[in-house]
VOBADREN-671267 format. One record per residue (C-alpha): residue in one letter; x, y, z; residue number from 1. Coordinates in steps of 0.25 Angstrom, whole numbers, plus 5000, padded with zeros to 4 digits. Example, Ala and Ser with C-alpha at 12.3 -4.5 7.8 and 13.67 -1.06 7.14 Angstrom:
BEGIN
+---+------+------+------+-----+
: r :    x :    y :    z :   k :
+---+------+------+------+-----+
: a : 5049 : 4982 : 5031 :   1 :
: s : 5055 : 4996 : 5029 :   2 :
+---+------+------+------+-----+
REM end
This chain:
BEGIN
+---+------+------+------+-----+
: r :    x :    y :    z :   k :
+---+------+------+------+-----+
: x : 4946 : 5138 : 5151 :   1 :
: x : 4947 : 5148 : 5139 :   2 :
: x : 4954 : 5161 : 5141 :   3 :
: x : 4959 : 5172 : 5133 :   4 :
: x : 4974 : 5168 : 5135 :   5 :
: x : 4972 : 5154 : 5130 :   6 :
: x : 4963 : 5157 : 5118 :   7 :
: x : 4971 : 5154 : 5104 :   8 :
: x : 4975 : 5167 : 5097 :   9 :
: x : 4966 : 5171 : 5086 :  10 :
: x : 4977 : 5174 : 5076 :  11 :
: x : 4986 : 5163 : 5071 :  12 :
: x : 5000 : 5168 : 5074 :  13 :
: x : 5006 : 5158 : 5064 :  14 :
: x : 5006 : 5167 : 5052 :  15 :
: x : 5016 : 5168 : 5041 :  16 :
: x : 5015 : 5183 : 5037 :  17 :
: x : 5004 : 5192 : 5043 :  18 :
: x : 4998 : 5201 : 5033 :  19 :
: x : 5003 : 5215 : 5035 :  20 :
: x : 4989 : 5221 : 5037 :  21 :
: x : 4985 : 5212 : 5048 :  22 :
: x : 4989 : 5213 : 5063 :  23 :
: x : 4988 : 5201 : 5072 :  24 :
: x : 4991 : 5210 : 5084 :  25 :
: x : 4977 : 5209 : 5091 :  26 :
: x : 4976 : 5211 : 5106 :  27 :
: x : 4965 : 5200 : 5108 :  28 :
: x : 4960 : 5189 : 5101 :  29 :
: x : 4946 : 5195 : 5100 :  30 :
: x : 4950 : 5207 : 5091 :  31 :
: x : 4951 : 5205 : 5076 :  32 :
: x : 4963 : 5207 : 5067 :  33 :
: x : 4966 : 5222 : 5064 :  34 :
: x : 4971 : 5227 : 5051 :  35 :
: x : 4984 : 5236 : 5052 :  36 :
: x : 4990 : 5244 : 5042 :  37 :
: x : 5004 : 5239 : 5037 :  38 :
: x : 5016 : 5248 : 5041 :  39 :
: x : 5017 : 5261 : 5034 :  40 :
: x : 5002 : 5261 : 5030 :  41 :
: x : 4992 : 5271 : 5036 :  42 :
: x : 4986 : 5265 : 5048 :  43 :
: x : 4972 : 5260 : 5045 :  44 :
: x : 4961 : 5264 : 5054 :  45 :
: x : 4957 : 5255 : 5066 :  46 :
: x : 4946 : 5246 : 5062 :  47 :
: x : 4936 : 5244 : 5073 :  48 :
: x : 4928 : 5231 : 5075 :  49 :
: x : 4914 : 5231 : 5069 :  50 :
: x : 4904 : 5231 : 5080 :  51 :
: x : 4892 : 5221 : 5079 :  52 :
: x : 4879 : 5227 : 5075 :  53 :
: x : 4872 : 5217 : 5084 :  54 :
: x : 4871 : 5227 : 5096 :  55 :
: x : 4865 : 5238 : 5087 :  56 :
: x : 4855 : 5228 : 5081 :  57 :
: x : 4851 : 5224 : 5095 :  58 :
: x : 4849 : 5238 : 5099 :  59 :
: x : 4840 : 5241 : 5087 :  60 :
: x : 4832 : 5228 : 5089 :  61 :
: x : 4830 : 5232 : 5104 :  62 :
: x : 4826 : 5247 : 5099 :  63 :
: x : 4816 : 5241 : 5089 :  64 :
: x : 4810 : 5231 : 5099 :  65 :
: x : 4809 : 5241 : 5111 :  66 :
: x : 4802 : 5250 : 5101 :  67 :
: x : 4792 : 5240 : 5098 :  68 :
: x : 4790 : 5236 : 5113 :  69 :
: x : 4789 : 5251 : 5117 :  70 :
: x : 4778 : 5253 : 5106 :  71 :
: x : 4771 : 5240 : 5110 :  72 :
: x : 4771 : 5244 : 5125 :  73 :
: x : 4764 : 5258 : 5122 :  74 :
: x : 4753 : 5250 : 5117 :  75 :
: x : 4751 : 5242 : 5129 :  76 :
: x : 4744 : 5244 : 5143 :  77 :
: x : 4753 : 5249 : 5154 :  78 :
: x : 4761 : 5238 : 5160 :  79 :
: x : 4759 : 5233 : 5174 :  80 :
: x : 4770 : 5231 : 5185 :  81 :
: x : 4771 : 5221 : 5197 :  82 :
: x : 4762 : 5227 : 5208 :  83 :
: x : 4757 : 5215 : 5216 :  84 :
: x : 4766 : 5208 : 5226 :  85 :
: x : 4766 : 5195 : 5217 :  86 :
: x : 4770 : 5203 : 5205 :  87 :
: x : 4781 : 5210 : 5212 :  88 :
: x : 4786 : 5197 : 5218 :  89 :
: x : 4786 : 5191 : 5204 :  90 :
: x : 4795 : 5203 : 5199 :  91 :
: x : 4805 : 5201 : 5210 :  92 :
: x : 4805 : 5186 : 5207 :  93 :
: x : 4808 : 5189 : 5193 :  94 :
: x : 4820 : 5197 : 5196 :  95 :
: x : 4825 : 5187 : 5206 :  96 :
: x : 4824 : 5176 : 5196 :  97 :
: x : 4831 : 5184 : 5185 :  98 :
: x : 4843 : 5186 : 5195 :  99 :
: x : 4843 : 5171 : 5198 : 100 :
: x : 4843 : 5168 : 5183 : 101 :
: x : 4855 : 5177 : 5181 : 102 :
: x : 4863 : 5170 : 5192 : 103 :
: x : 4860 : 5157 : 5185 : 104 :
: x : 4865 : 5163 : 5172 : 105 :
: x : 4878 : 5167 : 5180 : 106 :
: x : 4879 : 5153 : 5185 : 107 :
: x : 4878 : 5147 : 5171 : 108 :
: x : 4889 : 5157 : 5166 : 109 :
: x : 4898 : 5153 : 5177 : 110 :
: x : 4897 : 5138 : 5173 : 111 :
: x : 4900 : 5141 : 5158 : 112 :
: x : 4912 : 5149 : 5162 : 113 :
: x : 4917 : 5138 : 5171 : 114 :
: x : 4915 : 5128 : 5160 : 115 :
: x : 4925 : 5136 : 5152 : 116 :
: x : 4936 : 5136 : 5162 : 117 :
: x : 4933 : 5150 : 5168 : 118 :
: x : 4932 : 5153 : 5183 : 119 :
: x : 4921 : 5162 : 5185 : 120 :
: x : 4915 : 5166 : 5198 : 121 :
: x : 4900 : 5164 : 5200 : 122 :
: x : 4899 : 5178 : 5206 : 123 :
: x : 4905 : 5184 : 5193 : 124 :
: x : 4896 : 5176 : 5184 : 125 :
: x : 4883 : 5180 : 5192 : 126 :
: x : 4887 : 5195 : 5192 : 127 :
: x : 4892 : 5195 : 5177 : 128 :
: x : 4879 : 5189 : 5173 : 129 :
: x : 4871 : 5200 : 5179 : 130 :
: x : 4881 : 5210 : 5173 : 131 :
: x : 4879 : 5204 : 5159 : 132 :
: x : 4864 : 5205 : 5160 : 133 :
: x : 4866 : 5220 : 5165 : 134 :
: x : 4874 : 5222 : 5152 : 135 :
: x : 4865 : 5216 : 5143 : 136 :
: x : 4853 : 5224 : 5148 : 137 :
: x : 4860 : 5237 : 5147 : 138 :
: x : 4870 : 5236 : 5136 : 139 :
: x : 4869 : 5231 : 5121 : 140 :
: x : 4874 : 5219 : 5114 : 141 :
: x : 4874 : 5211 : 5126 : 142 :
: x : 4885 : 5218 : 5132 : 143 :
: x : 4883 : 5212 : 5146 : 144 :
: x : 4889 : 5199 : 5140 : 145 :
: x : 4901 : 5207 : 5136 : 146 :
: x : 4902 : 5212 : 5151 : 147 :
: x : 4901 : 5197 : 5156 : 148 :
: x : 4912 : 5193 : 5147 : 149 :
: x : 4922 : 5205 : 5151 : 150 :
: x : 4919 : 5203 : 5166 : 151 :
: x : 4918 : 5188 : 5166 : 152 :
: x : 4931 : 5183 : 5158 : 153 :
: x : 4941 : 5189 : 5168 : 154 :
: x : 4934 : 5184 : 5180 : 155 :
: x : 4931 : 5170 : 5175 : 156 :
: x : 4946 : 5169 : 5170 : 157 :
: x : 4942 : 5166 : 5156 : 158 :
: x : 4942 : 5173 : 5142 : 159 :
: x : 4931 : 5182 : 5137 : 160 :
: x : 4928 : 5172 : 5126 : 161 :
: x : 4925 : 5161 : 5136 : 162 :
: x : 4915 : 5170 : 5143 : 163 :
: x : 4909 : 5174 : 5130 : 164 :
: x : 4908 : 5159 : 5127 : 165 :
: x : 4900 : 5157 : 5140 : 166 :
: x : 4890 : 5168 : 5136 : 167 :
: x : 4888 : 5161 : 5123 : 168 :
: x : 4885 : 5148 : 5130 : 169 :
: x : 4875 : 5155 : 5139 : 170 :
: x : 4868 : 5161 : 5127 : 171 :
: x : 4867 : 5147 : 5120 : 172 :
: x : 4862 : 5140 : 5133 : 173 :
: x : 4851 : 5151 : 5134 : 174 :
: x : 4847 : 5151 : 5120 : 175 :
: x : 4846 : 5136 : 5120 : 176 :
: x : 4837 : 5135 : 5132 : 177 :
: x : 4828 : 5147 : 5127 : 178 :
: x : 4826 : 5141 : 5114 : 179 :
: x : 4821 : 5128 : 5120 : 180 :
: x : 4812 : 5135 : 5129 : 181 :
: x : 4806 : 5144 : 5118 : 182 :
: x : 4804 : 5132 : 5109 : 183 :
: x : 4798 : 5122 : 5120 : 184 :
: x : 4789 : 5133 : 5126 : 185 :
: x : 4785 : 5140 : 5114 : 186 :
: x : 4782 : 5127 : 5105 : 187 :
: x : 4778 : 5117 : 5116 : 188 :
: x : 4770 : 5126 : 5125 : 189 :
: x : 4766 : 5139 : 5120 : 190 :
: x : 4765 : 5136 : 5105 : 191 :
: x : 4773 : 5148 : 5101 : 192 :
: x : 4783 : 5141 : 5093 : 193 :
: x : 4779 : 5133 : 5081 : 194 :
: x : 4784 : 5119 : 5078 : 195 :
: x : 4791 : 5124 : 5066 : 196 :
: x : 4799 : 5134 : 5075 : 197 :
: x : 4804 : 5122 : 5083 : 198 :
: x : 4809 : 5115 : 5071 : 199 :
: x : 4816 : 5128 : 5066 : 200 :
: x : 4822 : 5130 : 5080 : 201 :
: x : 4827 : 5116 : 5080 : 202 :
: x : 4833 : 5117 : 5066 : 203 :
: x : 4840 : 5130 : 5069 : 204 :
: x : 4846 : 5124 : 5082 : 205 :
: x : 4852 : 5112 : 5074 : 206 :
: x : 4857 : 5121 : 5063 : 207 :
: x : 4863 : 5130 : 5074 : 208 :
: x : 4870 : 5119 : 5081 : 209 :
: x : 4875 : 5113 : 5069 : 210 :
: x : 4881 : 5127 : 5064 : 211 :
: x : 4887 : 5129 : 5077 : 212 :
: x : 4894 : 5115 : 5077 : 213 :
: x : 4899 : 5117 : 5063 : 214 :
: x : 4904 : 5131 : 5066 : 215 :
: x : 4911 : 5127 : 5079 : 216 :
: x : 4918 : 5116 : 5071 : 217 :
: x : 4923 : 5126 : 5061 : 218 :
: x : 4928 : 5135 : 5072 : 219 :
: x : 4936 : 5123 : 5079 : 220 :
: x : 4943 : 5121 : 5066 : 221 :
: x : 4948 : 5136 : 5065 : 222 :
: x : 4958 : 5137 : 5077 : 223 :
: x : 4957 : 5153 : 5077 : 224 :
: x : 4942 : 5154 : 5077 : 225 :
: x : 4941 : 5142 : 5087 : 226 :
: x : 4951 : 5149 : 5096 : 227 :
: x : 4941 : 5162 : 5096 : 228 :
: x : 4928 : 5154 : 5098 : 229 :
: x : 4932 : 5143 : 5107 : 230 :
: x : 4930 : 5150 : 5120 : 231 :
: x : 4917 : 5156 : 5115 : 232 :
: x : 4911 : 5142 : 5112 : 233 :
: x : 4917 : 5134 : 5123 : 234 :
: x : 4906 : 5137 : 5133 : 235 :
: x : 4895 : 5133 : 5123 : 236 :
: x : 4903 : 5121 : 5119 : 237 :
: x : 4904 : 5117 : 5133 : 238 :
: x : 4889 : 5116 : 5134 : 239 :
: x : 4891 : 5102 : 5127 : 240 :
: x : 4896 : 5096 : 5139 : 241 :
: x : 4883 : 5089 : 5145 : 242 :
: x : 4885 : 5093 : 5160 : 243 :
: x : 4889 : 5107 : 5157 : 244 :
: x : 4879 : 5110 : 5146 : 245 :
: x : 4867 : 5104 : 5154 : 246 :
: x : 4871 : 5112 : 5167 : 247 :
: x : 4871 : 5125 : 5159 : 248 :
: x : 4859 : 5121 : 5152 : 249 :
: x : 4852 : 5119 : 5165 : 250 :
: x : 4857 : 5132 : 5170 : 251 :
: x : 4851 : 5139 : 5157 : 252 :
: x : 4838 : 5132 : 5159 : 253 :
: x : 4837 : 5137 : 5174 : 254 :
: x : 4841 : 5151 : 5169 : 255 :
: x : 4829 : 5152 : 5159 : 256 :
: x : 4820 : 5145 : 5169 : 257 :
: x : 4823 : 5156 : 5179 : 258 :
: x : 4821 : 5167 : 5168 : 259 :
: x : 4808 : 5161 : 5165 : 260 :
: x : 4804 : 5163 : 5179 : 261 :
: x : 4809 : 5178 : 5178 : 262 :
: x : 4799 : 5180 : 5166 : 263 :
: x : 4788 : 5173 : 5173 : 264 :
: x : 4790 : 5181 : 5186 : 265 :
: x : 4791 : 5194 : 5178 : 266 :
: x : 4778 : 5191 : 5171 : 267 :
: x : 4771 : 5188 : 5185 : 268 :
: x : 4776 : 5202 : 5189 : 269 :
: x : 4767 : 5208 : 5179 : 270 :
: x : 4755 : 5198 : 5180 : 271 :
: x : 4759 : 5190 : 5168 : 272 :
: x : 4760 : 5176 : 5173 : 273 :
: x : 4767 : 5165 : 5165 : 274 :
: x : 4769 : 5150 : 5165 : 275 :
: x : 4782 : 5144 : 5165 : 276 :
: x : 4780 : 5141 : 5150 : 277 :
: x : 4776 : 5155 : 5147 : 278 :
: x : 4788 : 5160 : 5155 : 279 :
: x : 4798 : 5151 : 5147 : 280 :
: x : 4791 : 5156 : 5134 : 281 :
: x : 4793 : 5171 : 5138 : 282 :
: x : 4808 : 5169 : 5141 : 283 :
: x : 4811 : 5161 : 5129 : 284 :
: x : 4804 : 5171 : 5120 : 285 :
: x : 4811 : 5183 : 5126 : 286 :
: x : 4824 : 5176 : 5125 : 287 :
: x : 4823 : 5173 : 5111 : 288 :
: x : 4819 : 5187 : 5108 : 289 :
: x : 4831 : 5191 : 5116 : 290 :
: x : 4840 : 5184 : 5106 : 291 :
: x : 4837 : 5196 : 5096 : 292 :
: x : 4848 : 5206 : 5096 : 293 :
: x : 4843 : 5217 : 5105 : 294 :
: x : 4848 : 5228 : 5114 : 295 :
: x : 4851 : 5228 : 5129 : 296 :
: x : 4842 : 5219 : 5137 : 297 :
: x : 4836 : 5213 : 5125 : 298 :
: x : 4828 : 5226 : 5124 : 299 :
: x : 4816 : 5225 : 5115 : 300 :
: x : 4817 : 5211 : 5111 : 301 :
: x : 4814 : 5204 : 5124 : 302 :
: x : 4803 : 5214 : 5126 : 303 :
: x : 4797 : 5210 : 5113 : 304 :
: x : 4798 : 5195 : 5117 : 305 :
: x : 4791 : 5198 : 5130 : 306 :
: x : 4779 : 5205 : 5123 : 307 :
: x : 4778 : 5194 : 5113 : 308 :
: x : 4778 : 5183 : 5124 : 309 :
: x : 4769 : 5190 : 5134 : 310 :
: x : 4759 : 5192 : 5122 : 311 :
: x : 4760 : 5178 : 5118 : 312 :
: x : 4757 : 5173 : 5132 : 313 :
: x : 4744 : 5181 : 5133 : 314 :
: x : 4749 : 5194 : 5140 : 315 :
: x : 4745 : 5208 : 5137 : 316 :
: x : 4753 : 5219 : 5132 : 317 :
: x : 4753 : 5226 : 5145 : 318 :
: x : 4758 : 5213 : 5152 : 319 :
: x : 4769 : 5211 : 5141 : 320 :
: x : 4774 : 5226 : 5144 : 321 :
: x : 4773 : 5224 : 5159 : 322 :
: x : 4781 : 5211 : 5157 : 323 :
: x : 4792 : 5217 : 5149 : 324 :
: x : 4794 : 5228 : 5159 : 325 :
: x : 4795 : 5219 : 5171 : 326 :
: x : 4804 : 5209 : 5164 : 327 :
: x : 4813 : 5220 : 5160 : 328 :
: x : 4814 : 5224 : 5174 : 329 :
: x : 4817 : 5210 : 5179 : 330 :
: x : 4828 : 5206 : 5169 : 331 :
: x : 4834 : 5219 : 5167 : 332 :
: x : 4834 : 5229 : 5179 : 333 :
: x : 4839 : 5221 : 5191 : 334 :
: x : 4850 : 5213 : 5183 : 335 :
: x : 4855 : 5226 : 5176 : 336 :
: x : 4856 : 5234 : 5189 : 337 :
: x : 4863 : 5222 : 5196 : 338 :
: x : 4873 : 5220 : 5184 : 339 :
: x : 4877 : 5235 : 5185 : 340 :
: x : 4879 : 5234 : 5200 : 341 :
: x : 4888 : 5221 : 5198 : 342 :
: x : 4896 : 5227 : 5186 : 343 :
: x : 4899 : 5239 : 5195 : 344 :
: x : 4902 : 5233 : 5208 : 345 :
: x : 4908 : 5220 : 5204 : 346 :
: x : 4915 : 5222 : 5191 : 347 :
: x : 4919 : 5237 : 5191 : 348 :
: x : 4908 : 5243 : 5182 : 349 :
: x : 4909 : 5248 : 5168 : 350 :
: x : 4923 : 5253 : 5169 : 351 :
: x : 4929 : 5238 : 5171 : 352 :
: x : 4920 : 5234 : 5159 : 353 :
: x : 4927 : 5244 : 5150 : 354 :
: x : 4941 : 5241 : 5155 : 355 :
: x : 4938 : 5226 : 5153 : 356 :
: x : 4933 : 5229 : 5139 : 357 :
: x : 4945 : 5238 : 5136 : 358 :
: x : 4955 : 5227 : 5141 : 359 :
: x : 4948 : 5217 : 5132 : 360 :
: x : 4950 : 5226 : 5120 : 361 :
: x : 4964 : 5229 : 5123 : 362 :
+---+------+------+------+-----+
REM end
């Protein structure tokens, strides 16, 4: 089990003479070295860590994408909403299926943590998965994942880096399954992906795997860097074990099979019936679009993917607009409300999150 107390120190304490302008007194291993003025010199102003521009880029992408979606929506006929008993039942079924998929995600996360030697409770994993989705739906930069890390680490008796490593493994499992679905469905059944694209994807995958292997080899030869990255990569490397990796791959396939049912049921709720193949295509297409940096809830990018997919499957503009609105309701509203309730009732609300964040920085 990886824990903060057993991680190797970032700084090498065996130094002959430390430069006068560098302080090695860092409160945690996650903070960079800070430059300090030599005695007698004027105190240099504190340097603040540079913030990533990715959240700003994501918000800009979402603003532009949403602007396009709104402009496009004004050119369409009015949307329709579930009105018949069958359509209302399909909408309720979509919400229930999405909840079930979220529980399976919590189960997968629990198994990833246990494989790293942590001791998570199943109830916490389910609740924190919901809270994470809530955070990602209303906060930028996938802040829901940060909430999961802060709240899960102490409750699972493990380090924050280990928790982050399990989230990385989750993403890699999802991406692997989605890319396979997209290529197989698009190329083999819908004809949306050309043969050259399949070869290109295969080449990129091979190059990526080779680069990752070389990079990890170099990291292992650097003790300091290895000590920082080992907890982050451990969960992903653990997938190489056949029994463990296949079990998690099976859970991931189940998750996306249920997600496909969510998208198909939502389509039925607005009169847009899809086959299983078409449902898989829509899920994979939207998920690939969601990899583009965007604001909370993949605003704009996922909606653009839905428009593209519905039109490709022969739906009208009005149908695509109805589908977007109902899909947003199904995958955003219930889980966001439930996540806020769980955060307040079970984990003390925003106040405890701020306290945990302050403690991590101290």
